[in-house]
C-alpha positions in Angstrom: 85.9 12.2 -237.8 87.5 9.2 -236.2 89.3 6.6 -238.1 86.5 3.9 -237.9 84.0 6.3 -239.6 86.5 7.4 -242.2 87.2 3.7 -243.1 83.5 3.0 -243.3 83.0 6.0 -245.6 85.8 5.0 -247.9 84.4 1.5 -248.1 81.0 2.8 -249.0 82.6 4.9 -251.8 84.6 1.9 -253.1 81.5 -0.3 -253.0 79.5 2.3 -254.9 82.2 2.6 -257.5 82.3 -1.2 -257.8 78.5 -1.4 -258.2 78.8 1.1 -261.1 81.9 -0.4 -262.8 81.0 -4.1 -262.4 78.3 -4.3 -265.0 80.5 -2.4 -267.5 83.4 -4.9 -266.9 81.0 -7.9 -267.3 79.6 -6.5 -270.5 83.1 -5.8 -271.9 84.1 -9.4 -271.2 80.9 -10.7 -272.8 81.4 -8.4 -275.8 84.9 -9.8 -276.4 84.1 -13.4 -275.7 80.6 -14.0 -276.9 79.8 -11.0 -279.1 77.3 -9.3 -276.8 75.6 -6.4 -278.5 75.5 -2.9 -276.9 72.1 -2.2 -278.4 70.6 -5.2 -276.7 72.1 -4.3 -273.3 70.7 -0.8 -273.7 67.2 -2.4 -274.3 67.7 -4.2 -271.0 68.6 -1.0 -269.3 65.6 0.8 -270.8 63.3 -2.1 -269.7 64.3 -1.6 -266.1 63.9 2.2 -266.4 60.4 2.0 -267.9 58.9 -0.9 -265.9 60.5 -0.2 -262.6 61.5 3.5 -262.7 58.3 4.8 -264.4 55.6 2.2 -264.0 56.3 0.8 -260.5 58.5 2.9 -258.2 56.3 6.1 -258.3 53.4 4.4 -256.6 55.3 1.8 -254.6 55.9 3.9 -251.4 52.3 4.8 -251.1 51.2 1.2 -251.7 53.7 -0.1 -249.2 52.5 2.3 -246.6 48.9 1.2 -247.2 49.8 -2.5 -247.1 51.8 -2.0 -243.9 48.9 -0.3 -242.2 46.5 -3.0 -243.4 48.5 -6.2 -243.1 51.8 -5.4 -241.4 55.4 -5.0 -242.3 56.0 -8.6 -243.3 53.1 -8.8 -245.7 54.0 -5.4 -247.2 57.6 -6.7 -247.9 56.2 -9.8 -249.6 53.9 -7.7 -251.8 56.8 -5.4 -252.7 58.9 -8.4 -253.7 56.0 -9.8 -255.8 55.3 -6.5 -257.6 59.0 -6.1 -258.4 59.1 -9.7 -259.9 55.9 -9.2 -261.9 56.8 -5.8 -263.3 60.4 -6.7 -264.2 59.7 -10.1 -265.8 56.7 -8.7 -267.7 59.0 -5.9 -268.9 61.5 -8.4 -270.1 58.9 -10.3 -272.1 57.5 -7.1 -273.7 61.1 -6.1 -274.6 61.6 -9.4 -276.4 58.4 -9.1 -278.3 59.0 -5.5 -279.2 62.7 -5.0 -279.6 64.7 -8.3 -279.6 62.4 -10.7 -281.4 64.9 -13.4 -282.2 67.3 -13.5 -279.2 70.4 -15.6 -279.2 71.8 -16.8 -275.9 74.3 -13.9 -276.2 71.5 -11.4 -276.6 69.6 -12.8 -273.6 72.7 -12.5 -271.4 73.4 -9.0 -272.7 69.8 -8.0 -271.9 70.2 -9.3 -268.4 73.4 -7.4 -267.8 71.9 -4.2 -269.2 68.8 -4.7 -266.9 70.7 -5.6 -263.8 73.5 -3.2 -264.6 71.3 -0.2 -264.8 69.8 -1.1 -261.4 73.3 -1.7 -259.9 74.7 1.6 -261.2 71.9 4.0 -260.8 69.9 2.7 -257.8 72.6 1.1 -255.7 76.0 2.4 -256.8 75.1 6.1 -256.7 73.4 5.6 -253.3 76.5 4.0 -251.9 78.7 6.7 -253.3 76.4 9.4 -251.8 76.4 7.7 -248.4 80.2 7.6 -248.4 80.5 11.2 -249.4 78.0 12.2 -246.8 80.0 10.4 -244.1 83.2 12.0 -245.2 81.5 15.4 -245.1 80.3 15.1 -241.6 83.3 17.0 -240.0 82.6 20.0 -242.3 79.0 20.2 -241.1 79.6 20.8 -237.4 80.7 19.2 -234.2 78.2 16.3 -234.1 75.0 15.3 -232.4 74.1 13.2 -229.4 76.3 10.4 -228.2 76.4 7.7 -225.5 75.7 9.0 -222.0 76.3 7.6 -218.6 74.4 4.4 -217.6 73.8 3.5 -221.2 71.6 6.5 -222.0 72.0 9.2 -224.6 73.8 12.5 -223.8 73.0 15.6 -225.9 75.9 16.7 -228.0 76.9 20.1 -229.4 74.6 19.6 -232.4 75.3 20.6 -236.0 75.7 24.4 -235.9 76.3 24.7 -239.6 72.9 23.3 -240.5 69.2 23.8 -239.6 68.1 22.1 -236.4 65.8 19.7 -238.1 68.8 18.2 -240.1 70.6 17.1 -236.9 68.6 13.9 -236.2 69.0 12.7 -239.8 72.8 13.1 -239.6 72.9 11.5 -236.2 70.9 8.5 -237.6 73.2 8.3 -240.6 76.3 8.2 -238.5 74.9 5.7 -236.0 73.7 3.4 -238.8 77.1 3.5 -240.4 78.9 2.7 -237.2 76.6 -0.1 -236.4 76.9 -1.7 -239.9 80.6 -1.1 -240.1 82.6 -1.9 -243.3 80.6 -5.2 -243.7 77.5 -3.3 -244.7 78.9 -1.8 -248.0 80.8 -5.0 -248.7 77.7 -7.0 -248.5 75.9 -4.5 -250.7 78.5 -5.0 -253.4 78.2 -8.8 -253.0 74.5 -8.5 -253.4 74.9 -6.5 -256.6 77.1 -9.3 -258.1 74.6 -11.9 -257.1 71.7 -9.8 -258.5 73.5 -9.3 -261.8 74.0 -13.0 -262.1 70.3 -13.6 -261.2 69.2 -11.1 -263.8 71.2 -12.8 -266.5 69.6 -16.2 -265.6 66.1 -14.7 -265.5 66.6 -12.9 -268.8 67.5 -16.2 -270.5 64.5 -17.9 -269.0 62.1 -15.2 -270.3 63.8 -15.3 -273.7 63.1 -19.0 -273.8 59.5 -18.3 -272.7 59.1 -16.0 -275.7 60.9 -18.1 -278.3 59.3 -21.4 -277.2 55.9 -19.9 -276.4 56.0 -21.4 -272.9 54.3 -19.3 -270.4 55.5 -21.6 -267.6 59.0 -20.3 -268.1 57.9 -16.7 -267.6 56.0 -17.8 -264.5 59.2 -19.6 -263.3 61.1 -16.4 -263.7 58.5 -14.5 -261.7 58.6 -17.1 -258.9 62.4 -17.2 -258.7 62.6 -13.4 -258.7 60.0 -13.1 -256.0 61.6 -15.9 -253.9 65.1 -14.3 -254.1 63.8 -10.9 -253.1 61.6 -12.2 -250.3 64.3 -14.4 -248.8 66.9 -11.6 -248.9 64.6 -9.1 -247.3 63.3 -11.5 -244.6 66.7 -12.8 -243.6 68.1 -9.2 -243.5 65.2 -8.0 -241.3 65.9 -10.9 -238.9 69.5 -9.8 -238.6 71.1 -12.5 -240.9 72.6 -10.2 -243.5 75.4 -12.6 -244.5 73.0 -15.5 -244.8 70.7 -13.4 -247.0 73.4 -12.7 -249.5 74.4 -16.4 -249.4 70.9 -17.4 -250.3 70.8 -15.0 -253.2 74.1 -16.1 -254.5 73.0 -19.8 -254.5 69.7 -18.9 -256.1 71.5 -16.8 -258.7 73.9 -19.6 -259.6 71.2 -22.2 -259.9 69.1 -19.8 -262.0 72.0 -19.1 -264.4 72.8 -22.8 -264.7 69.1 -23.5 -265.5 68.9 -20.7 -268.0 72.1 -21.7 -269.8 70.5 -25.1 -270.6 68.1 -23.2 -272.8 70.9 -21.5 -274.7 71.2 -24.0 -277.6 67.5 -23.7 -278.3 67.7 -19.9 -278.4 70.6 -20.1 -280.8 68.8 -22.6 -282.9 65.7 -20.5 -283.1 67.8 -17.5 -284.1 69.2 -19.5 -287.0 72.2 -21.2 -285.7 71.8 -25.0 -285.2 75.2 -25.7 -283.7 78.3 -27.3 -285.2 76.5 -30.6 -286.0 73.5 -28.9 -287.7 71.1 -30.7 -285.4 68.4 -28.8 -283.6 68.7 -29.5 -279.9 65.9 -30.8 -277.8 64.3 -28.9 -275.0 65.9 -29.5 -271.6 
């Protein structure tokens, strides 16, 4: 394997490890600084597992295929973004009603880190690690598949003698996609995880405020923000603007977190802490 592909493989593995370790580091910092509770973070992780892993992802591929055939790729992408937002934000609300009924700001933040951290580690981190390991293992699997031919065409290669014939095209596609994306692709994936983790914390605080204040509009705002972030990222990436996609998500995540933090004093007051002055804060 040439040096470029090796460098790309190592970058994928580093990005995967980063996506797994980042939520743990953020939680450790929050635990020491603000007293985040591990139980609440685990509730957030369980929320993602149940409402995404068990209640949405099993039927999502078939639904996307049906939506694509009926309305096209763009509409199917928008529907996927919408269902993700609805299922996850509803899951958060149910988790507050069932398991964290009087959330402080620290609890809402820990819930968001647990929710986004599970997604980051299990869905993204392990996938990036697997891709990196697969790229590193290519030399052990055979000589390689097709490559560039004269005149810009494709010339047949020696194939993958150590594997069944049907595995060759998939490996060729993996290698070609890795070379086209370069080291930027895994780096952007890690940046996207950092942005998504920030977004999940902000959304978790908004949904906590929706539960505590009995304001459905805050839950609806969380759904709309979640949907908009997903849809913008997917649309820009499909148009070839991967860097812009992550930039948009980063900005939306920062604004969402800022907005959510403004509800923090009300969450703490509702949980029994009225602040150093003893005065109950007004709604932002």
